[in-house]
C-alpha positions as CSV (number, residue, x, y, z in Angstrom):
1,M,-11.7,-8.7,20.8
2,R,-13.5,-9.3,23.9
3,W,-11.1,-12.3,24.5
4,L,-7.8,-10.1,24.4
5,N,-9.2,-7.6,26.5
6,A,-10.7,-10.0,28.9
7,A,-7.2,-12.3,29.1
8,K,-5.3,-9.0,29.6
9,E,-7.3,-7.9,32.6
10,A,-7.5,-11.1,34.3
11,K,-3.5,-11.3,33.9
12,A,-3.4,-14.5,31.6
13,T,-0.1,-13.9,30.8
14,V,0.7,-17.0,29.2
15,S,-2.2,-17.3,27.0
16,Y,-2.4,-13.7,25.9
17,A,1.2,-14.0,25.0
18,R,0.8,-16.8,22.9
19,V,-2.2,-15.2,21.0
20,M,-0.4,-12.1,20.5
21,T,2.6,-13.8,18.9
22,I,0.6,-15.4,16.3
23,R,-1.0,-11.9,15.6
24,G,2.5,-10.5,15.3
25,E,3.1,-13.5,12.8
26,L,0.1,-12.8,10.6
27,E,1.1,-9.2,10.5
28,S,4.6,-10.0,9.5
29,L,3.5,-12.3,6.7
30,R,1.0,-9.7,5.5
31,E,3.7,-7.3,5.3
32,L,5.6,-9.7,3.3
33,L,3.1,-10.8,0.9
34,N,2.2,-7.2,0.0
35,T,5.7,-6.5,-1.0
36,F,5.7,-9.7,-2.7
37,Q,2.7,-9.0,-4.6
38,Q,4.3,-5.3,-5.7
39,V,7.6,-7.0,-7.1
40,D,5.3,-9.5,-8.7
41,A,3.3,-6.6,-10.5
42,S,6.7,-4.7,-11.4
43,I,7.8,-7.8,-13.5
44,D,6.7,-7.2,-17.4
45,W,8.9,-9.2,-19.3
46,G,7.0,-8.4,-22.6
47,R,8.3,-4.9,-22.3
48,A,11.7,-6.0,-22.3
49,Y,11.1,-8.6,-25.1
50,A,9.8,-5.7,-27.1
51,A,12.7,-3.4,-26.4
52,T,15.8,-3.3,-28.6
53,G,19.6,-2.5,-28.5
54,K,21.1,-0.9,-25.2
55,E,17.5,-0.6,-23.7
56,K,16.7,-4.0,-24.5
57,T,20.0,-5.0,-22.4
58,R,19.0,-2.6,-19.5
59,L,15.4,-3.7,-19.4
60,T,16.7,-7.6,-19.3
61,R,18.9,-6.8,-16.6
62,E,16.4,-5.0,-14.3
63,M,13.9,-7.7,-15.1
64,K,16.2,-10.3,-13.8
65,R,16.9,-8.2,-10.6
66,Q,13.2,-8.4,-10.2
67,A,13.1,-11.9,-10.8
68,A,15.6,-12.7,-8.2
69,K,13.9,-10.3,-5.7
70,Y,10.5,-12.2,-6.6
71,G,12.1,-15.6,-5.8
72,E,13.5,-14.8,-2.6
73,L,10.3,-13.1,-1.4
74,F,8.4,-16.2,-2.1
75,S,10.9,-18.4,-0.4
76,K,10.3,-16.0,2.8
77,A,6.4,-16.1,2.4
78,R,6.7,-19.8,1.9
79,Q,8.8,-20.3,5.2
80,G,6.3,-17.7,7.2
81,H,3.6,-19.9,6.0
82,D,5.3,-23.1,7.3
83,T,6.2,-21.6,10.5
84,L,2.8,-20.1,11.0
85,N,1.1,-23.5,10.0
86,K,3.3,-25.4,12.8
87,V,2.3,-23.0,15.3
88,L,-1.5,-23.4,14.5
89,S,-1.1,-27.1,14.5
90,K,-1.0,-27.0,18.2
91,Y,-4.8,-25.9,18.3
92,V,-7.4,-28.6,18.1
93,F,-10.6,-27.9,16.4
94,R,-14.3,-29.9,16.2
95,P,-17.6,-29.4,14.8
96,G,-19.7,-28.2,17.3
97,I,-23.2,-26.6,17.6
98,T,-24.6,-24.0,20.4
99,Y,-28.0,-23.4,20.9
100,F,-29.1,-19.6,21.8
101,A,-31.9,-19.7,24.0
102,T,-32.5,-16.0,23.7
103,A,-32.7,-16.0,19.9
104,H,-34.0,-19.5,19.2
105,V,-31.2,-20.4,16.7
106,W,-28.6,-22.8,16.2
107,H,-25.2,-21.6,15.9
108,F,-22.8,-24.4,14.3
109,G,-19.0,-24.0,13.4
110,M,-15.6,-25.2,14.5
111,M,-14.9,-24.9,18.1
112,S,-11.6,-25.1,19.9
113,D,-10.8,-27.6,22.6
114,V,-10.6,-25.8,25.9
115,S,-6.8,-24.6,26.4
116,G,-5.6,-21.4,27.9
117,F,-7.6,-18.5,29.2
118,Q,-11.4,-18.7,28.9
119,L,-14.0,-16.5,28.4
120,K,-18.0,-17.3,28.6
121,I,-20.1,-14.9,26.1
122,G,-23.8,-15.9,26.6
123,D,-24.0,-20.0,26.4
124,R,-20.9,-20.2,24.6
125,L,-17.2,-20.6,26.3
126,I,-14.4,-19.0,24.3
127,G,-10.8,-20.5,24.4
128,E,-7.3,-19.3,23.3
129,G,-8.2,-21.1,20.0
130,D,-11.1,-19.5,19.3
131,A,-9.4,-16.1,19.5
132,V,-6.6,-17.5,17.3
133,M,-9.2,-18.8,14.5
134,A,-10.7,-15.3,14.6
135,L,-7.6,-13.6,13.7
136,V,-6.4,-16.0,11.1
137,R,-9.6,-15.3,9.8
138,L,-9.5,-11.8,9.7
139,A,-6.1,-12.1,8.5
140,S,-7.2,-14.3,5.7
141,T,-9.7,-11.7,4.6
142,R,-6.8,-8.8,4.9
143,E,-9.0,-7.4,7.9
144,L,-6.5,-7.8,10.8
145,G,-6.1,-4.1,11.0
146,K,-9.3,-3.9,12.2
147,V,-8.6,-5.2,15.7
148,R,-6.1,-2.8,17.0
149,P,-5.0,-1.3,20.3
150,C,-6.6,1.8,21.7
151,E,-4.6,5.1,20.3
152,M,-4.6,6.4,23.7
153,C,-4.4,3.7,26.4
154,K,-2.7,1.1,24.1
155,E,-4.2,-1.1,26.7
156,R,-7.4,-2.1,25.7
157,W,-8.4,-3.7,22.0
158,L,-11.3,-2.3,19.8
159,V,-12.6,-3.4,16.4
160,A,-12.1,-0.2,14.0
161,L,-15.0,-0.8,11.3
162,R,-14.5,2.7,10.6
163,S,-11.4,5.4,10.3
164,I,-12.7,7.3,13.0
165,D,-12.9,4.2,15.4
166,R,-9.6,4.9,17.3
167,F,-10.5,4.6,21.1
168,C,-11.7,2.1,23.2
169,R,-14.0,3.9,25.3
170,E,-15.0,7.8,25.6
171,E,-12.7,8.5,28.4
172,C,-9.8,8.0,26.2
173,R,-11.1,9.9,23.5
174,E,-11.4,12.8,25.4
175,A,-7.9,12.4,27.0
176,F,-6.7,12.3,23.8
177,Y,-7.9,15.4,22.2
178,V,-7.1,17.2,25.9
179,K,-3.3,16.3,25.0
180,S,-3.3,17.1,21.2
181,D,-1.5,20.5,20.2
182,E,-4.6,21.6,18.7
183,Y,-6.7,21.4,21.9
184,K,-5.8,24.3,23.6
185,P,-6.3,26.8,20.6
186,R,-9.4,25.1,19.6
187,K,-10.7,25.2,23.2
188,A,-10.0,29.0,23.3
189,A,-11.6,29.6,19.6
190,N,-14.7,28.0,21.1
191,Q,-14.7,30.0,24.2
192,R,-14.2,33.2,22.2
193,K,-17.0,32.2,19.9
194,Y,-19.4,31.5,23.0
195,R,-18.6,34.8,24.4
196,E,-19.5,36.5,21.4
197,Q,-23.0,34.9,21.1
198,L,-23.5,35.6,25.0
199,K,-22.9,39.4,24.0
200,R,-25.1,39.3,20.7
201,N,-28.2,37.9,22.9
202,G,-27.4,40.4,25.3
203,L,-26.6,37.6,28.0
204,A,-23.0,38.8,29.0
């Protein structure tokens, strides 16, 4: 998330675009795999086998249609994986360690060779490949949607750990609710309650 925001602010257009393209491919593949799983779950050959007469004929025909759709989606999913892996093969990673002096700990992991836009966080240099690896890891655990653009400015990225995490900063949160249809009526109601409270306390 920090790399995405830093790359955008630094106008590292080419590097940012490459990472965003990969994120888009991951999103598309996730949607395809979700559909694939739904079709897989809907195929119940046992039900068709247990039926008799016209019901058996109808169910068998339906199961065959579902199986054909399953095969088509499987093929698309395999092609999507192959395409994504081909793009990812352009990044080179190697084992590496970093010592964080402030915490007195060693960090071990796969580090990308320096390429594209770079961001220094603490003692570590974060490159384009590191940003890509982070997105792929999130996709593998079905958490890619947690890194999303701010709902207000649509410019900055944020990590949404909760459903209420929708804005990159307080200014965007306030601007969003000011523009919402509910804002004016709610503000007027709050003002009425405030004036009534002042009257009850003899302050108005």
